[in-house]
C-alpha positions in Angstrom: 54.7 68.6 -39.7 56.6 67.9 -36.5 55.5 68.9 -33.0 58.1 71.7 -32.9 57.1 73.0 -36.2 53.5 73.1 -35.0 54.5 75.0 -31.9 56.5 77.6 -33.9 53.6 78.1 -36.3 51.2 78.5 -33.3 53.5 81.1 -31.7 53.7 83.1 -35.0 49.9 83.1 -35.1 49.7 84.4 -31.6 52.2 87.2 -32.3 50.3 88.2 -35.5 47.1 88.4 -33.4 48.8 90.9 -31.1 49.5 88.5 -28.2 52.9 89.7 -26.9 55.1 87.7 -24.6 53.1 84.5 -25.3 54.8 81.4 -24.1 54.1 77.9 -25.6 55.8 74.8 -24.4 55.4 71.8 -26.6 55.4 68.4 -25.0 55.1 65.0 -26.8 52.1 64.0 -24.7 50.2 67.1 -25.7 50.2 65.9 -29.3 48.8 62.5 -28.7 47.2 61.6 -25.3 47.6 58.1 -24.1 44.3 56.1 -24.3 44.3 55.3 -20.6 44.8 59.0 -19.8 41.9 59.9 -22.0 39.8 57.3 -20.3 40.7 58.7 -16.9 39.9 62.2 -18.0 36.5 61.1 -19.3 35.8 59.3 -16.1 36.7 62.3 -14.0 34.6 64.5 -16.2 31.6 62.2 -15.8 32.0 62.2 -12.0 32.2 66.0 -12.0 29.0 66.2 -14.1 27.2 63.6 -11.9 28.2 65.5 -8.8 27.0 68.8 -10.1 24.1 68.7 -7.7 26.2 67.5 -4.8 27.4 70.5 -3.0 30.6 69.9 -0.9 30.3 70.5 2.8 32.7 72.9 4.5 35.9 71.2 5.7 37.3 72.1 9.0 41.0 72.3 9.9 40.7 68.8 11.2 39.5 67.5 7.8 35.9 67.0 9.0 33.0 67.8 6.8 30.8 70.3 8.7 27.3 71.6 8.0 25.1 74.1 9.7 21.4 73.3 10.4 19.1 76.3 10.8 17.7 75.6 14.2 15.1 78.3 14.0 13.9 76.8 10.7 13.6 73.4 12.4 11.4 74.9 15.1 9.2 76.7 12.5 8.7 73.4 10.6 7.7 71.6 13.8 10.8 69.5 14.3 12.5 68.9 17.7 15.1 71.7 17.9 17.7 72.8 20.5 16.4 76.3 19.9 13.1 75.4 21.5 13.8 72.6 23.9 10.5 72.8 25.7 8.2 72.7 22.6 5.3 70.3 22.5 7.0 68.1 19.9 10.2 68.0 22.1 8.1 66.8 25.0 6.5 64.1 22.9 9.9 62.7 21.8 11.2 62.7 25.4 8.5 60.1 26.1 9.1 58.2 22.9 12.9 57.8 23.3 12.9 56.5 26.8 12.2 52.8 26.1 14.5 53.0 23.1 17.4 54.3 25.2 16.8 51.7 27.9 17.1 48.9 25.3 20.2 50.6 23.8 21.8 50.8 27.2 21.0 47.2 28.1 18.6 48.3 30.8 15.5 46.8 29.3 13.6 43.7 30.3 16.2 41.5 28.5 19.5 42.4 26.9 19.2 43.5 23.2 22.1 42.7 20.8 23.0 45.7 18.7 20.5 47.7 20.7 22.1 50.9 19.6 21.3 50.2 16.0 17.7 51.5 15.5 15.8 51.5 12.3 12.8 53.8 11.8 10.4 52.6 9.1 6.7 52.4 8.1 4.5 50.2 6.1 4.0 52.6 3.2 5.3 56.0 2.2 3.8 59.2 3.8 3.3 57.9 7.3 6.0 60.2 8.8 9.0 57.8 9.2 11.6 60.4 8.1 10.1 63.1 10.2 10.1 60.7 13.2 13.7 59.5 12.5 15.0 63.1 12.4 13.1 64.1 15.6 14.2 61.0 17.4 17.9 61.6 16.4 17.8 65.2 17.5 16.0 64.4 20.7 18.6 61.8 21.7 21.4 64.1 20.7 20.1 66.6 23.2 20.8 64.1 26.0 23.9 64.4 28.1 25.3 60.9 27.6 24.9 60.0 23.9 26.2 60.9 20.5 23.9 60.2 17.6 24.5 59.3 14.0 21.5 59.8 11.7 21.8 57.5 8.6 19.7 58.2 5.6 19.2 54.6 4.5 16.3 55.3 2.2 18.7 55.1 -0.7 16.1 55.2 -3.4 14.3 58.3 -2.1 16.6 60.0 0.4 15.0 63.0 2.2 17.0 63.7 5.4 19.3 66.3 4.0 16.5 68.1 2.2 14.3 68.1 5.3 17.1 69.6 7.3 17.7 72.3 4.7 21.0 70.9 3.6 22.3 70.3 0.1 22.8 66.8 -1.4 26.1 65.1 -0.5 28.0 61.9 -1.0 27.4 59.3 1.6 26.8 55.6 2.5 26.3 54.2 -1.0 29.5 55.9 -2.2 31.5 54.1 0.5 29.8 50.8 -0.3 30.6 51.2 -4.0 34.2 52.2 -3.3 33.9 55.8 -4.5 34.8 57.0 -1.0 37.4 55.5 1.3 35.6 55.4 4.6 32.6 56.6 6.5 34.7 59.4 8.0 35.2 60.8 4.6 31.4 61.4 4.0 30.1 61.9 7.5 28.6 65.3 8.2 29.2 66.9 11.6 26.4 69.4 12.5 26.1 72.4 14.7 24.0 70.2 17.0 26.9 69.2 19.2 26.3 65.4 19.4 24.5 64.9 16.1 26.3 63.7 12.9 24.6 62.6 9.6 25.5 59.9 7.1 23.8 60.8 3.8 22.5 58.2 1.5 24.8 59.2 -1.3 24.4 58.6 -5.0 21.7 56.2 -6.2 22.6 52.6 -6.8 20.4 50.3 -8.9 21.5 47.3 -6.9 20.8 49.0 -3.6 19.2 45.9 -2.0 22.2 43.7 -2.8 24.5 46.4 -1.5 22.6 46.7 1.8 22.8 42.9 2.3 26.5 42.7 1.3 29.5 41.8 3.4 30.7 45.4 2.9 27.5 46.6 4.6 28.1 44.2 7.5 31.6 45.7 8.0 30.2 49.2 7.8 27.4 48.4 10.4 29.9 46.8 12.7 32.1 50.0 12.5 29.1 52.2 13.1 27.7 50.2 16.0 30.9 49.4 17.9 33.4 52.2 17.3 31.9 54.4 20.0 30.3 52.9 23.0 27.9 55.8 23.6 26.8 56.2 19.9 23.2 55.7 19.0 22.7 55.0 15.3 19.3 55.9 13.8 18.5 54.6 10.3 15.8 56.2 8.2 14.9 53.3 6.1 12.5 52.7 3.1 8.9 51.6 3.8 8.6 47.9 4.4 5.8 47.1 2.0 7.2 49.0 -1.0 10.8 47.8 -1.4 12.9 44.9 -0.1 15.7 47.2 0.9 14.2 47.8 4.4 14.0 44.0 5.0 17.7 43.6 4.1 18.6 46.4 6.5 16.3 45.1 9.3 18.4 41.9 9.6 21.2 43.9 11.2 19.1 46.0 13.6 18.7 45.7 17.3 15.5 47.8 17.5 12.9 48.8 14.9 10.4 51.6 15.3 7.4 51.2 12.9 5.6 54.5 12.3 1.8 53.9 12.0 -0.3 56.7 10.7 -3.6 57.2 12.6 -6.8 56.7 10.5 -4.8 55.5 7.5 -2.6 52.5 8.2 -4.7 49.4 8.5 -4.3 46.5 10.9 -3.6 44.2 7.9 -0.7 46.5 6.8 0.8 46.5 10.2 0.6 42.7 10.5 2.1 42.3 7.1 4.9 44.6 8.0 5.6 42.8 11.3 5.9 39.5 9.4 8.8 40.9 7.4 10.6 41.8 10.7 10.6 38.4 12.5 14.4 38.4 12.8 14.5 41.7 14.8 14.2 41.1 18.6 12.6 44.5 19.5 9.8 46.1 17.5 8.2 49.3 18.7 5.1 51.1 17.3 4.9 54.9 17.0 1.4 56.1 16.4 1.6 59.3 14.4 -0.8 62.0 13.2 -3.3 61.5 15.9 -5.6 64.6 15.6 -6.8 65.1 19.2 -6.0 67.3 22.1 -3.3 66.0 24.4 -3.3 65.9 28.2 -1.1 69.0 28.1 -3.9 70.9 26.4 -2.2 71.6 23.0 -2.8 70.5 19.5 -1.8 71.7 16.0 0.1 70.6 12.9 3.7 70.0 12.2 5.9 68.6 9.4 7.7 69.8 6.3 5.0 69.9 3.7 2.9 67.0 5.0 0.7 68.8 7.5 1.1 66.3 10.3 -1.2 66.6 13.3 0.7 66.2 16.6 -1.8 66.0 19.4 -0.3 62.7 20.5 2.5 60.4 19.6 2.7 57.0 21.4 5.5 54.5 21.4 4.5 51.0 22.6 6.1 47.6 22.3 
């Protein structure tokens, strides 16, 4: 039976079923799809299925992806927030960021190459590195002279978007794999005026190789040099758990190692420092110190971890 005959038979069936005014246009490609078209359709379907949990961000008239962070929620969870600029945690990070910004601006003891590329990491999971990276990024964004890009580089276990109350989104790994054209296509612009976020993106089994690739070198060069006033904060994986953090560290100008009080041992810290010999500036941030500060306050903060924040120290 020819295509036209099939079309006529289908039209008769629709009319007998009571569908009036039905129109049916027969096209040769409808009868037998080309193999490559079928493959493309299947690939598109698989991407749609894989992205089912990736909620698209709102797109502005300028084509930017924009997201809204609940600032009151940030405050309630103990984060630095523009809604409460004089909170105890905000005061702590004002102290912590000063030596970091001096190095980034070239006003430290010695010039620091790539000083505006800053990696926040820890020896093992659970020490507060993501919490610290987010707080540092927001605190710097509240400055008058800097824009901040917060990069979720913990590509195996990304947590930045979830911590900020935002849905999953495509990001850095999608650009490195060629699924997205550029960083601008996946960057999220937030309602914190000078803060943007680069999500980790979809998981990649060869993440370490991707982070050490030429494509990553090009990406980091773009991130670090495109805007002179931009500070780039990387939330990286723990140093003693994966090799991804070591691959990323080779590109950094400064590294902040979060050390959990009463948990992280001297041996763990020393082992972590050995993996970072190539980085010129290494800072330590002592976290979860459960004691009263000089300002007379103490308590807990964090999103589900119950951090104690009596005192946070940054020292080189």
